[in-house]
PDBQT receptor file of N, H, CA, C and O in Angstrom, charges set to zero:
ATOM      1  N   MET A   1      -2.001   9.464  15.405  1.00  0.00    +0.000 N 
ATOM      2  CA  MET A   1      -2.954   9.595  14.026  1.00  0.00    +0.000 C 
ATOM      3  C   MET A   1      -3.382   8.230  12.956  1.00  0.00    +0.000 C 
ATOM      4  O   MET A   1      -2.615   7.270  12.885  1.00  0.00    +0.000 OA
ATOM      5  N   ILE A   2      -4.526   8.264  12.247  1.00  0.00    +0.000 N 
ATOM      6  H   ILE A   2      -5.149   9.044  12.305  1.00  0.00    +0.000 HD
ATOM      7  CA  ILE A   2      -4.839   6.854  11.512  1.00  0.00    +0.000 C 
ATOM      8  C   ILE A   2      -4.752   7.247  10.278  1.00  0.00    +0.000 C 
ATOM      9  O   ILE A   2      -5.088   8.424  10.143  1.00  0.00    +0.000 OA
ATOM     10  N   ASP A   3      -4.467   6.777   9.425  1.00  0.00    +0.000 N 
ATOM     11  H   ASP A   3      -4.194   5.821   9.535  1.00  0.00    +0.000 HD
ATOM     12  CA  ASP A   3      -4.795   7.025   7.780  1.00  0.00    +0.000 C 
ATOM     13  C   ASP A   3      -5.750   5.958   7.541  1.00  0.00    +0.000 C 
ATOM     14  O   ASP A   3      -5.424   4.810   7.844  1.00  0.00    +0.000 OA
ATOM     15  N   LEU A   4      -7.058   6.229   6.960  1.00  0.00    +0.000 N 
ATOM     16  H   LEU A   4      -7.323   7.161   6.713  1.00  0.00    +0.000 HD
ATOM     17  CA  LEU A   4      -7.705   5.614   6.563  1.00  0.00    +0.000 C 
ATOM     18  C   LEU A   4      -7.903   4.918   5.635  1.00  0.00    +0.000 C 
ATOM     19  O   LEU A   4      -8.602   3.929   5.418  1.00  0.00    +0.000 OA
ATOM     20  N   HIS A   5      -7.037   5.678   4.938  1.00  0.00    +0.000 N 
ATOM     21  H   HIS A   5      -6.468   6.481   5.115  1.00  0.00    +0.000 HD
ATOM     22  CA  HIS A   5      -7.403   5.450   2.787  1.00  0.00    +0.000 C 
ATOM     23  C   HIS A   5      -6.097   5.865   2.370  1.00  0.00    +0.000 C 
ATOM     24  O   HIS A   5      -5.763   7.027   2.136  1.00  0.00    +0.000 OA
ATOM     25  N   CYS A   6      -5.289   4.711   2.280  1.00  0.00    +0.000 N 
ATOM     26  H   CYS A   6      -5.561   3.768   2.470  1.00  0.00    +0.000 HD
ATOM     27  CA  CYS A   6      -4.105   5.242   1.556  1.00  0.00    +0.000 C 
ATOM     28  C   CYS A   6      -3.535   3.946   0.609  1.00  0.00    +0.000 C 
ATOM     29  O   CYS A   6      -3.664   2.766   0.936  1.00  0.00    +0.000 OA
ATOM     30  N   HIS A   7      -2.979   4.352  -0.443  1.00  0.00    +0.000 N 
ATOM     31  H   HIS A   7      -2.874   5.311  -0.709  1.00  0.00    +0.000 HD
ATOM     32  CA  HIS A   7      -3.053   3.578  -1.882  1.00  0.00    +0.000 C 
ATOM     33  C   HIS A   7      -1.098   3.212  -1.724  1.00  0.00    +0.000 C 
ATOM     34  O   HIS A   7      -0.175   3.574  -2.454  1.00  0.00    +0.000 OA
ATOM     35  N   ILE A   8      -1.098   2.309  -0.362  1.00  0.00    +0.000 N 
ATOM     36  H   ILE A   8      -1.847   2.015   0.231  1.00  0.00    +0.000 HD
ATOM     37  CA  ILE A   8       0.494   2.055  -0.281  1.00  0.00    +0.000 C 
ATOM     38  C   ILE A   8       0.944   0.796  -0.578  1.00  0.00    +0.000 C 
ATOM     39  O   ILE A   8       2.130   0.470  -0.551  1.00  0.00    +0.000 OA
ATOM     40  N   LEU A   9      -0.068   0.005  -0.888  1.00  0.00    +0.000 N 
ATOM     41  H   LEU A   9      -1.032   0.269  -0.910  1.00  0.00    +0.000 HD
ATOM     42  CA  LEU A   9       0.456  -1.423  -1.583  1.00  0.00    +0.000 C 
ATOM     43  C   LEU A   9       0.897  -1.003  -3.200  1.00  0.00    +0.000 C 
ATOM     44  O   LEU A   9       0.412  -0.312  -4.097  1.00  0.00    +0.000 OA
ATOM     45  N   PHE A  10       1.804  -1.636  -3.054  1.00  0.00    +0.000 N 
ATOM     46  H   PHE A  10       2.198  -2.198  -2.326  1.00  0.00    +0.000 HD
ATOM     47  CA  PHE A  10       2.925  -1.355  -4.577  1.00  0.00    +0.000 C 
ATOM     48  C   PHE A  10       2.210  -2.285  -5.537  1.00  0.00    +0.000 C 
ATOM     49  O   PHE A  10       1.480  -3.257  -5.346  1.00  0.00    +0.000 OA
ATOM     50  N   ASP A  11       2.738  -1.559  -6.847  1.00  0.00    +0.000 N 
ATOM     51  H   ASP A  11       3.331  -0.769  -7.003  1.00  0.00    +0.000 HD
ATOM     52  CA  ASP A  11       2.003  -2.390  -8.155  1.00  0.00    +0.000 C 
ATOM     53  C   ASP A  11       0.372  -2.963  -7.673  1.00  0.00    +0.000 C 
ATOM     54  O   ASP A  11      -0.009  -4.118  -7.860  1.00  0.00    +0.000 OA
ATOM     55  N   THR A  12      -0.325  -2.044  -7.128  1.00  0.00    +0.000 N 
ATOM     56  H   THR A  12      -0.015  -1.105  -6.976  1.00  0.00    +0.000 HD
ATOM     57  CA  THR A  12      -1.847  -2.684  -7.078  1.00  0.00    +0.000 C 
ATOM     58  C   THR A  12      -2.714  -1.596  -7.886  1.00  0.00    +0.000 C 
ATOM     59  O   THR A  12      -3.676  -1.780  -8.632  1.00  0.00    +0.000 OA
ATOM     60  N   ASP A  13      -2.291  -0.811  -7.634  1.00  0.00    +0.000 N 
ATOM     61  H   ASP A  13      -1.510  -0.661  -7.028  1.00  0.00    +0.000 HD
ATOM     62  CA  ASP A  13      -3.303   0.465  -8.340  1.00  0.00    +0.000 C 
ATOM     63  C   ASP A  13      -2.686   1.847  -8.653  1.00  0.00    +0.000 C 
ATOM     64  O   ASP A  13      -1.466   1.848  -8.816  1.00  0.00    +0.000 OA
ATOM     65  N   ASP A  14      -3.278   2.910  -8.752  1.00  0.00    +0.000 N 
ATOM     66  H   ASP A  14      -4.269   2.909  -8.620  1.00  0.00    +0.000 HD
ATOM     67  CA  ASP A  14      -2.901   3.959  -8.939  1.00  0.00    +0.000 C 
ATOM     68  C   ASP A  14      -1.839   4.678  -8.120  1.00  0.00    +0.000 C 
ATOM     69  O   ASP A  14      -1.443   5.837  -8.247  1.00  0.00    +0.000 OA
ATOM     70  N   GLY A  15      -1.506   3.848  -7.349  1.00  0.00    +0.000 N 
ATOM     71  H   GLY A  15      -1.828   2.907  -7.245  1.00  0.00    +0.000 HD
ATOM     72  CA  GLY A  15      -0.693   4.055  -5.959  1.00  0.00    +0.000 C 
ATOM     73  C   GLY A  15       0.605   4.257  -5.906  1.00  0.00    +0.000 C 
ATOM     74  O   GLY A  15       1.070   5.157  -6.606  1.00  0.00    +0.000 OA
ATOM     75  N   SER A  16       1.550   3.401  -4.995  1.00  0.00    +0.000 N 
ATOM     76  H   SER A  16       1.172   2.669  -4.427  1.00  0.00    +0.000 HD
ATOM     77  CA  SER A  16       2.900   3.473  -5.136  1.00  0.00    +0.000 C 
ATOM     78  C   SER A  16       2.969   2.104  -6.142  1.00  0.00    +0.000 C 
ATOM     79  O   SER A  16       2.280   1.099  -6.317  1.00  0.00    +0.000 OA
ATOM     80  N   LYS A  17       4.485   2.799  -6.810  1.00  0.00    +0.000 N 
ATOM     81  H   LYS A  17       5.045   3.616  -6.668  1.00  0.00    +0.000 HD
ATOM     82  CA  LYS A  17       5.219   1.810  -7.930  1.00  0.00    +0.000 C 
ATOM     83  C   LYS A  17       5.666   0.481  -7.912  1.00  0.00    +0.000 C 
ATOM     84  O   LYS A  17       5.405  -0.478  -8.639  1.00  0.00    +0.000 OA
ATOM     85  N   ASN A  18       6.643   0.666  -6.597  1.00  0.00    +0.000 N 
ATOM     86  H   ASN A  18       6.855   1.445  -6.007  1.00  0.00    +0.000 HD
ATOM     87  CA  ASN A  18       7.356  -0.492  -6.021  1.00  0.00    +0.000 C 
ATOM     88  C   ASN A  18       7.448  -0.063  -4.816  1.00  0.00    +0.000 C 
ATOM     89  O   ASN A  18       7.129   1.062  -4.432  1.00  0.00    +0.000 OA
ATOM     90  N   ILE A  19       7.981  -1.125  -4.036  1.00  0.00    +0.000 N 
ATOM     91  H   ILE A  19       8.240  -2.039  -4.348  1.00  0.00    +0.000 HD
ATOM     92  CA  ILE A  19       8.530  -0.983  -2.267  1.00  0.00    +0.000 C 
ATOM     93  C   ILE A  19       8.772   0.064  -2.001  1.00  0.00    +0.000 C 
ATOM     94  O   ILE A  19       8.021   0.790  -1.350  1.00  0.00    +0.000 OA
ATOM     95  N   GLU A  20      10.168   0.469  -2.559  1.00  0.00    +0.000 N 
ATOM     96  H   GLU A  20      10.778  -0.122  -3.087  1.00  0.00    +0.000 HD
ATOM     97  CA  GLU A  20      10.994   1.427  -2.121  1.00  0.00    +0.000 C 
ATOM     98  C   GLU A  20      10.079   2.600  -2.024  1.00  0.00    +0.000 C 
ATOM     99  O   GLU A  20       9.957   3.217  -0.966  1.00  0.00    +0.000 OA
ATOM    100  N   GLU A  21       9.377   2.945  -3.202  1.00  0.00    +0.000 N 
ATOM    101  H   GLU A  21       9.475   2.444  -4.062  1.00  0.00    +0.000 HD
ATOM    102  CA  GLU A  21       8.149   3.845  -3.099  1.00  0.00    +0.000 C 
ATOM    103  C   GLU A  21       6.906   3.713  -1.716  1.00  0.00    +0.000 C 
ATOM    104  O   GLU A  21       6.550   4.704  -1.078  1.00  0.00    +0.000 OA
ATOM    105  N   SER A  22       6.595   2.875  -1.558  1.00  0.00    +0.000 N 
ATOM    106  H   SER A  22       6.885   2.070  -2.077  1.00  0.00    +0.000 HD
ATOM    107  CA  SER A  22       5.942   2.583  -0.507  1.00  0.00    +0.000 C 
ATOM    108  C   SER A  22       6.706   2.366   0.906  1.00  0.00    +0.000 C 
ATOM    109  O   SER A  22       5.972   2.530   1.880  1.00  0.00    +0.000 OA
ATOM    110  N   ILE A  23       7.637   2.132   1.101  1.00  0.00    +0.000 N 
ATOM    111  H   ILE A  23       8.233   1.998   0.309  1.00  0.00    +0.000 HD
ATOM    112  CA  ILE A  23       8.644   2.251   2.431  1.00  0.00    +0.000 C 
ATOM    113  C   ILE A  23       8.513   3.835   2.497  1.00  0.00    +0.000 C 
ATOM    114  O   ILE A  23       8.090   4.241   3.579  1.00  0.00    +0.000 OA
ATOM    115  N   GLN A  24       8.826   4.901   1.447  1.00  0.00    +0.000 N 
ATOM    116  H   GLN A  24       9.171   4.571   0.568  1.00  0.00    +0.000 HD
ATOM    117  CA  GLN A  24       9.067   6.103   1.437  1.00  0.00    +0.000 C 
ATOM    118  C   GLN A  24       7.962   6.792   2.018  1.00  0.00    +0.000 C 
ATOM    119  O   GLN A  24       8.064   7.749   2.786  1.00  0.00    +0.000 OA
ATOM    120  N   MET A  25       6.696   6.168   1.544  1.00  0.00    +0.000 N 
ATOM    121  H   MET A  25       6.613   5.390   0.920  1.00  0.00    +0.000 HD
ATOM    122  CA  MET A  25       5.542   6.973   1.844  1.00  0.00    +0.000 C 
ATOM    123  C   MET A  25       5.433   6.523   3.073  1.00  0.00    +0.000 C 
ATOM    124  O   MET A  25       5.322   7.413   3.916  1.00  0.00    +0.000 OA
ATOM    125  N   ALA A  26       5.426   5.234   3.534  1.00  0.00    +0.000 N 
ATOM    126  H   ALA A  26       5.516   4.511   2.849  1.00  0.00    +0.000 HD
ATOM    127  CA  ALA A  26       5.165   5.038   5.287  1.00  0.00    +0.000 C 
ATOM    128  C   ALA A  26       6.031   5.928   6.176  1.00  0.00    +0.000 C 
ATOM    129  O   ALA A  26       5.684   6.613   7.138  1.00  0.00    +0.000 OA
ATOM    130  N   ARG A  27       7.339   5.746   5.588  1.00  0.00    +0.000 N 
ATOM    131  H   ARG A  27       7.621   5.190   4.807  1.00  0.00    +0.000 HD
ATOM    132  CA  ARG A  27       8.384   6.508   5.963  1.00  0.00    +0.000 C 
ATOM    133  C   ARG A  27       7.490   7.985   6.834  1.00  0.00    +0.000 C 
ATOM    134  O   ARG A  27       7.193   8.230   8.004  1.00  0.00    +0.000 OA
ATOM    135  N   GLU A  28       7.295   8.767   5.375  1.00  0.00    +0.000 N 
ATOM    136  H   GLU A  28       7.537   8.568   4.425  1.00  0.00    +0.000 HD
ATOM    137  CA  GLU A  28       6.900  10.230   5.422  1.00  0.00    +0.000 C 
ATOM    138  C   GLU A  28       5.262  10.191   6.531  1.00  0.00    +0.000 C 
ATOM    139  O   GLU A  28       4.794  11.069   7.256  1.00  0.00    +0.000 OA
ATOM    140  N   ALA A  29       4.881   9.112   6.295  1.00  0.00    +0.000 N 
ATOM    141  H   ALA A  29       5.261   8.399   5.706  1.00  0.00    +0.000 HD
ATOM    142  CA  ALA A  29       3.644   9.164   7.277  1.00  0.00    +0.000 C 
ATOM    143  C   ALA A  29       3.802   8.998   8.872  1.00  0.00    +0.000 C 
ATOM    144  O   ALA A  29       3.210   9.625   9.751  1.00  0.00    +0.000 OA
ATOM    145  N   TYR A  30       4.741   8.006   8.998  1.00  0.00    +0.000 N 
ATOM    146  H   TYR A  30       5.222   7.497   8.284  1.00  0.00    +0.000 HD
ATOM    147  CA  TYR A  30       5.269   8.174  10.212  1.00  0.00    +0.000 C 
ATOM    148  C   TYR A  30       6.057   9.568  10.930  1.00  0.00    +0.000 C 
ATOM    149  O   TYR A  30       6.029  10.041  12.066  1.00  0.00    +0.000 OA
ATOM    150  N   GLU A  31       6.611   9.872   9.932  1.00  0.00    +0.000 N 
ATOM    151  H   GLU A  31       6.635   9.489   9.009  1.00  0.00    +0.000 HD
ATOM    152  CA  GLU A  31       7.234  11.553  10.505  1.00  0.00    +0.000 C 
ATOM    153  C   GLU A  31       6.146  12.434  10.625  1.00  0.00    +0.000 C 
ATOM    154  O   GLU A  31       6.193  13.223  11.570  1.00  0.00    +0.000 OA
ATOM    155  N   SER A  32       5.010  12.478   9.744  1.00  0.00    +0.000 N 
ATOM    156  H   SER A  32       4.972  11.837   8.976  1.00  0.00    +0.000 HD
ATOM    157  CA  SER A  32       3.812  13.226  10.001  1.00  0.00    +0.000 C 
ATOM    158  C   SER A  32       3.153  12.840  11.069  1.00  0.00    +0.000 C 
ATOM    159  O   SER A  32       2.008  13.287  11.148  1.00  0.00    +0.000 OA
ATOM    160  N   GLY A  33       3.513  12.148  11.920  1.00  0.00    +0.000 N 
ATOM    161  H   GLY A  33       4.442  11.785  11.856  1.00  0.00    +0.000 HD
ATOM    162  CA  GLY A  33       2.589  11.644  13.371  1.00  0.00    +0.000 C 
ATOM    163  C   GLY A  33       1.687  10.496  12.872  1.00  0.00    +0.000 C 
ATOM    164  O   GLY A  33       0.729  10.256  13.607  1.00  0.00    +0.000 OA
ATOM    165  N   PHE A  34       1.797   9.840  11.904  1.00  0.00    +0.000 N 
ATOM    166  H   PHE A  34       2.575  10.035  11.307  1.00  0.00    +0.000 HD
ATOM    167  CA  PHE A  34       0.910   8.863  11.620  1.00  0.00    +0.000 C 
ATOM    168  C   PHE A  34       1.004   7.579  12.424  1.00  0.00    +0.000 C 
ATOM    169  O   PHE A  34       2.172   7.195  12.379  1.00  0.00    +0.000 OA
ATOM    170  N   THR A  35       0.221   6.733  13.167  1.00  0.00    +0.000 N 
ATOM    171  H   THR A  35      -0.729   7.046  13.204  1.00  0.00    +0.000 HD
ATOM    172  CA  THR A  35       0.905   5.509  13.754  1.00  0.00    +0.000 C 
ATOM    173  C   THR A  35      -0.047   4.169  13.368  1.00  0.00    +0.000 C 
ATOM    174  O   THR A  35      -0.041   3.145  14.051  1.00  0.00    +0.000 OA
ATOM    175  N   GLU A  36      -0.902   4.362  12.102  1.00  0.00    +0.000 N 
ATOM    176  H   GLU A  36      -0.907   5.193  11.547  1.00  0.00    +0.000 HD
ATOM    177  CA  GLU A  36      -1.186   3.224  11.417  1.00  0.00    +0.000 C 
ATOM    178  C   GLU A  36      -1.917   3.785  10.455  1.00  0.00    +0.000 C 
ATOM    179  O   GLU A  36      -2.489   4.873  10.521  1.00  0.00    +0.000 OA
ATOM    180  N   ILE A  37      -1.887   2.675   9.127  1.00  0.00    +0.000 N 
ATOM    181  H   ILE A  37      -1.422   1.791   9.073  1.00  0.00    +0.000 HD
ATOM    182  CA  ILE A  37      -2.400   3.084   7.878  1.00  0.00    +0.000 C 
ATOM    183  C   ILE A  37      -3.267   1.715   7.497  1.00  0.00    +0.000 C 
ATOM    184  O   ILE A  37      -3.065   0.505   7.600  1.00  0.00    +0.000 OA
ATOM    185  N   CYS A  38      -4.509   2.693   6.925  1.00  0.00    +0.000 N 
ATOM    186  H   CYS A  38      -4.673   3.676   6.842  1.00  0.00    +0.000 HD
ATOM    187  CA  CYS A  38      -5.389   1.140   6.377  1.00  0.00    +0.000 C 
ATOM    188  C   CYS A  38      -5.351   1.285   4.731  1.00  0.00    +0.000 C 
ATOM    189  O   CYS A  38      -6.002   2.049   4.018  1.00  0.00    +0.000 OA
ATOM    190  N   ALA A  39      -4.134   0.057   4.285  1.00  0.00    +0.000 N 
ATOM    191  H   ALA A  39      -3.605  -0.563   4.864  1.00  0.00    +0.000 HD
ATOM    192  CA  ALA A  39      -4.111   0.322   2.889  1.00  0.00    +0.000 C 
ATOM    193  C   ALA A  39      -5.683   0.157   2.109  1.00  0.00    +0.000 C 
ATOM    194  O   ALA A  39      -6.510  -0.594   2.626  1.00  0.00    +0.000 OA
ATOM    195  N   THR A  40      -5.993   0.868   0.917  1.00  0.00    +0.000 N 
ATOM    196  H   THR A  40      -5.321   1.478   0.497  1.00  0.00    +0.000 HD
ATOM    197  CA  THR A  40      -7.207   0.647   0.659  1.00  0.00    +0.000 C 
ATOM    198  C   THR A  40      -7.067   0.869  -1.222  1.00  0.00    +0.000 C 
ATOM    199  O   THR A  40      -7.410   1.722  -2.041  1.00  0.00    +0.000 OA
ATOM    200  N   PRO A  41      -6.553  -0.093  -1.234  1.00  0.00    +0.000 N 
ATOM    201  CA  PRO A  41      -6.620  -0.573  -2.981  1.00  0.00    +0.000 C 
ATOM    202  C   PRO A  41      -7.809  -0.395  -3.763  1.00  0.00    +0.000 C 
ATOM    203  O   PRO A  41      -8.983  -0.556  -3.429  1.00  0.00    +0.000 OA
ATOM    204  N   HIS A  42      -7.278  -0.007  -4.947  1.00  0.00    +0.000 N 
ATOM    205  H   HIS A  42      -6.325   0.124  -5.219  1.00  0.00    +0.000 HD
ATOM    206  CA  HIS A  42      -8.655   0.730  -5.906  1.00  0.00    +0.000 C 
ATOM    207  C   HIS A  42      -8.862  -1.242  -6.081  1.00  0.00    +0.000 C 
ATOM    208  O   HIS A  42      -7.956  -2.075  -6.060  1.00  0.00    +0.000 OA
ATOM    209  N   TYR A  43     -10.441  -1.494  -6.253  1.00  0.00    +0.000 N 
ATOM    210  H   TYR A  43     -11.177  -0.817  -6.271  1.00  0.00    +0.000 HD
ATOM    211  CA  TYR A  43     -10.635  -2.563  -7.251  1.00  0.00    +0.000 C 
ATOM    212  C   TYR A  43     -11.601  -2.110  -7.996  1.00  0.00    +0.000 C 
ATOM    213  O   TYR A  43     -12.732  -1.826  -7.602  1.00  0.00    +0.000 OA
ATOM    214  N   LEU A  44     -11.005  -1.995  -9.573  1.00  0.00    +0.000 N 
ATOM    215  H   LEU A  44     -10.086  -2.226  -9.893  1.00  0.00    +0.000 HD
ATOM    216  CA  LEU A  44     -12.121  -1.347 -10.867  1.00  0.00    +0.000 C 
ATOM    217  C   LEU A  44     -11.500  -2.443 -12.060  1.00  0.00    +0.000 C 
ATOM    218  O   LEU A  44     -10.519  -2.034 -12.682  1.00  0.00    +0.000 OA
ATOM    219  N   ALA A  45     -11.978  -3.676 -12.366  1.00  0.00    +0.000 N 
ATOM    220  H   ALA A  45     -12.774  -4.009 -11.860  1.00  0.00    +0.000 HD
ATOM    221  CA  ALA A  45     -11.548  -4.627 -13.096  1.00  0.00    +0.000 C 
ATOM    222  C   ALA A  45     -11.723  -3.843 -14.833  1.00  0.00    +0.000 C 
ATOM    223  O   ALA A  45     -12.826  -3.318 -14.984  1.00  0.00    +0.000 OA
ATOM    224  N   PRO A  46     -11.086  -3.774 -15.656  1.00  0.00    +0.000 N 
ATOM    225  CA  PRO A  46      -9.805  -4.873 -15.696  1.00  0.00    +0.000 C 
ATOM    226  C   PRO A  46      -8.707  -3.862 -15.133  1.00  0.00    +0.000 C 
ATOM    227  O   PRO A  46      -7.663  -4.243 -14.604  1.00  0.00    +0.000 OA
ATOM    228  N   GLN A  47      -9.052  -2.590 -15.304  1.00  0.00    +0.000 N 
ATOM    229  H   GLN A  47      -9.900  -2.281 -15.734  1.00  0.00    +0.000 HD
ATOM    230  CA  GLN A  47      -7.787  -1.859 -14.926  1.00  0.00    +0.000 C 
ATOM    231  C   GLN A  47      -6.970  -2.211 -13.792  1.00  0.00    +0.000 C 
ATOM    232  O   GLN A  47      -5.754  -2.374 -13.896  1.00  0.00    +0.000 OA
ATOM    233  N   PHE A  48      -7.711  -2.352 -12.532  1.00  0.00    +0.000 N 
ATOM    234  H   PHE A  48      -8.699  -2.219 -12.448  1.00  0.00    +0.000 HD
ATOM    235  CA  PHE A  48      -7.354  -2.765 -11.293  1.00  0.00    +0.000 C 
ATOM    236  C   PHE A  48      -8.090  -3.675 -10.528  1.00  0.00    +0.000 C 
ATOM    237  O   PHE A  48      -9.010  -3.521  -9.724  1.00  0.00    +0.000 OA
ATOM    238  N   ALA A  49      -7.457  -4.714 -10.972  1.00  0.00    +0.000 N 
ATOM    239  H   ALA A  49      -6.710  -4.840 -11.625  1.00  0.00    +0.000 HD
ATOM    240  CA  ALA A  49      -8.261  -6.172 -10.723  1.00  0.00    +0.000 C 
ATOM    241  C   ALA A  49      -7.236  -7.080  -9.735  1.00  0.00    +0.000 C 
ATOM    242  O   ALA A  49      -7.185  -8.249 -10.118  1.00  0.00    +0.000 OA
ATOM    243  N   CYS A  50      -6.628  -6.871  -8.862  1.00  0.00    +0.000 N 
ATOM    244  H   CYS A  50      -6.669  -5.921  -8.551  1.00  0.00    +0.000 HD
ATOM    245  CA  CYS A  50      -5.832  -7.119  -7.704  1.00  0.00    +0.000 C 
ATOM    246  C   CYS A  50      -7.141  -7.865  -6.949  1.00  0.00    +0.000 C 
ATOM    247  O   CYS A  50      -8.185  -7.265  -6.696  1.00  0.00    +0.000 OA
ATOM    248  N   ASN A  51      -6.897  -9.262  -6.641  1.00  0.00    +0.000 N 
ATOM    249  H   ASN A  51      -6.049  -9.750  -6.847  1.00  0.00    +0.000 HD
ATOM    250  CA  ASN A  51      -7.402 -10.313  -5.559  1.00  0.00    +0.000 C 
ATOM    251  C   ASN A  51      -6.665  -9.912  -4.293  1.00  0.00    +0.000 C 
ATOM    252  O   ASN A  51      -5.751  -9.104  -4.130  1.00  0.00    +0.000 OA
ATOM    253  N   VAL A  52      -7.439 -10.849  -3.277  1.00  0.00    +0.000 N 
ATOM    254  H   VAL A  52      -8.182 -11.506  -3.409  1.00  0.00    +0.000 HD
ATOM    255  CA  VAL A  52      -7.045 -10.938  -1.864  1.00  0.00    +0.000 C 
ATOM    256  C   VAL A  52      -5.807 -11.679  -1.897  1.00  0.00    +0.000 C 
ATOM    257  O   VAL A  52      -5.038 -11.298  -1.015  1.00  0.00    +0.000 OA
ATOM    258  N   SER A  53      -5.283 -12.767  -2.740  1.00  0.00    +0.000 N 
ATOM    259  H   SER A  53      -5.908 -13.076  -3.457  1.00  0.00    +0.000 HD
ATOM    260  CA  SER A  53      -4.303 -13.360  -2.872  1.00  0.00    +0.000 C 
ATOM    261  C   SER A  53      -3.052 -12.672  -3.472  1.00  0.00    +0.000 C 
ATOM    262  O   SER A  53      -1.906 -13.005  -3.171  1.00  0.00    +0.000 OA
ATOM    263  N   LYS A  54      -3.258 -12.019  -4.049  1.00  0.00    +0.000 N 
ATOM    264  H   LYS A  54      -4.189 -11.748  -4.294  1.00  0.00    +0.000 HD
ATOM    265  CA  LYS A  54      -2.581 -10.886  -4.856  1.00  0.00    +0.000 C 
ATOM    266  C   LYS A  54      -1.721  -9.777  -3.652  1.00  0.00    +0.000 C 
ATOM    267  O   LYS A  54      -0.549  -9.651  -3.297  1.00  0.00    +0.000 OA
ATOM    268  N   ASN A  55      -3.131  -9.056  -3.267  1.00  0.00    +0.000 N 
ATOM    269  H   ASN A  55      -4.083  -9.158  -3.555  1.00  0.00    +0.000 HD
ATOM    270  CA  ASN A  55      -2.610  -8.177  -2.184  1.00  0.00    +0.000 C 
ATOM    271  C   ASN A  55      -1.808  -8.563  -1.072  1.00  0.00    +0.000 C 
ATOM    272  O   ASN A  55      -1.132  -7.744  -0.450  1.00  0.00    +0.000 OA
ATOM    273  N   GLN A  56      -1.871 -10.245  -0.688  1.00  0.00    +0.000 N 
ATOM    274  H   GLN A  56      -2.420 -10.911  -1.193  1.00  0.00    +0.000 HD
ATOM    275  CA  GLN A  56      -1.806 -10.783   0.514  1.00  0.00    +0.000 C 
ATOM    276  C   GLN A  56      -0.078 -11.145   0.357  1.00  0.00    +0.000 C 
ATOM    277  O   GLN A  56       0.704 -11.131   1.308  1.00  0.00    +0.000 OA
ATOM    278  N   GLN A  57       0.275 -11.454  -1.021  1.00  0.00    +0.000 N 
ATOM    279  H   GLN A  57      -0.361 -11.465  -1.793  1.00  0.00    +0.000 HD
ATOM    280  CA  GLN A  57       2.028 -11.759  -1.708  1.00  0.00    +0.000 C 
ATOM    281  C   GLN A  57       2.551 -10.471  -1.524  1.00  0.00    +0.000 C 
ATOM    282  O   GLN A  57       3.703 -10.413  -1.094  1.00  0.00    +0.000 OA
ATOM    283  N   THR A  58       1.675  -8.938  -1.865  1.00  0.00    +0.000 N 
ATOM    284  H   THR A  58       0.739  -8.985  -2.214  1.00  0.00    +0.000 HD
ATOM    285  CA  THR A  58       2.118  -8.021  -1.417  1.00  0.00    +0.000 C 
ATOM    286  C   THR A  58       2.657  -7.467  -0.157  1.00  0.00    +0.000 C 
ATOM    287  O   THR A  58       3.778  -7.042   0.121  1.00  0.00    +0.000 OA
ATOM    288  N   LEU A  59       1.585  -7.578   0.522  1.00  0.00    +0.000 N 
ATOM    289  H   LEU A  59       0.674  -7.923   0.296  1.00  0.00    +0.000 HD
ATOM    290  CA  LEU A  59       2.016  -7.335   2.196  1.00  0.00    +0.000 C 
ATOM    291  C   LEU A  59       2.834  -8.398   2.625  1.00  0.00    +0.000 C 
ATOM    292  O   LEU A  59       3.629  -8.193   3.542  1.00  0.00    +0.000 OA
ATOM    293  N   ASN A  60       2.747  -9.573   2.060  1.00  0.00    +0.000 N 
ATOM    294  H   ASN A  60       2.101  -9.740   1.315  1.00  0.00    +0.000 HD
ATOM    295  CA  ASN A  60       4.194 -10.278   2.621  1.00  0.00    +0.000 C 
ATOM    296  C   ASN A  60       5.553  -9.855   2.303  1.00  0.00    +0.000 C 
ATOM    297  O   ASN A  60       6.534 -10.082   3.012  1.00  0.00    +0.000 OA
ATOM    298  N   ALA A  61       5.551  -9.222   1.189  1.00  0.00    +0.000 N 
ATOM    299  H   ALA A  61       4.754  -9.038   0.614  1.00  0.00    +0.000 HD
ATOM    300  CA  ALA A  61       7.040  -8.318   0.567  1.00  0.00    +0.000 C 
ATOM    301  C   ALA A  61       7.472  -7.699   1.702  1.00  0.00    +0.000 C 
ATOM    302  O   ALA A  61       8.502  -8.096   2.247  1.00  0.00    +0.000 OA
ATOM    303  N   TYR A  62       6.748  -6.649   2.210  1.00  0.00    +0.000 N 
ATOM    304  H   TYR A  62       5.911  -6.326   1.767  1.00  0.00    +0.000 HD
ATOM    305  CA  TYR A  62       7.187  -5.602   3.425  1.00  0.00    +0.000 C 
ATOM    306  C   TYR A  62       7.930  -6.635   4.347  1.00  0.00    +0.000 C 
ATOM    307  O   TYR A  62       9.141  -6.447   4.469  1.00  0.00    +0.000 OA
ATOM    308  N   LYS A  63       7.390  -7.670   4.996  1.00  0.00    +0.000 N 
ATOM    309  H   LYS A  63       6.407  -7.823   4.897  1.00  0.00    +0.000 HD
ATOM    310  CA  LYS A  63       7.908  -8.471   5.949  1.00  0.00    +0.000 C 
ATOM    311  C   LYS A  63       9.230  -8.949   5.387  1.00  0.00    +0.000 C 
ATOM    312  O   LYS A  63      10.147  -9.080   6.198  1.00  0.00    +0.000 OA
ATOM    313  N   MET A  64       9.479  -9.255   3.996  1.00  0.00    +0.000 N 
ATOM    314  H   MET A  64       8.734  -9.149   3.337  1.00  0.00    +0.000 HD
ATOM    315  CA  MET A  64      10.695  -9.745   3.660  1.00  0.00    +0.000 C 
ATOM    316  C   MET A  64      11.657  -8.500   3.337  1.00  0.00    +0.000 C 
ATOM    317  O   MET A  64      12.790  -8.848   3.003  1.00  0.00    +0.000 OA
ATOM    318  N   HIS A  65      11.405  -7.002   3.376  1.00  0.00    +0.000 N 
ATOM    319  H   HIS A  65      10.485  -6.719   3.647  1.00  0.00    +0.000 HD
ATOM    320  CA  HIS A  65      12.035  -6.200   3.280  1.00  0.00    +0.000 C 
ATOM    321  C   HIS A  65      12.358  -5.244   3.892  1.00  0.00    +0.000 C 
ATOM    322  O   HIS A  65      13.190  -4.465   3.427  1.00  0.00    +0.000 OA
TER     323      HIS A  65
């Protein structure tokens, strides 16, 4: 099963606040049968104004954790 709408990237929008919360979200998704997650952060300046570079840094943090 694939989740096509998830605010799993931490410190990006109104979703996950930190990497630990993101990892817990991923764990719960996996335990519920999800095999893939499509991260869909909000972009609404100025409140949620992350760019591709910031999102890539966030994704790289998962690789190190």
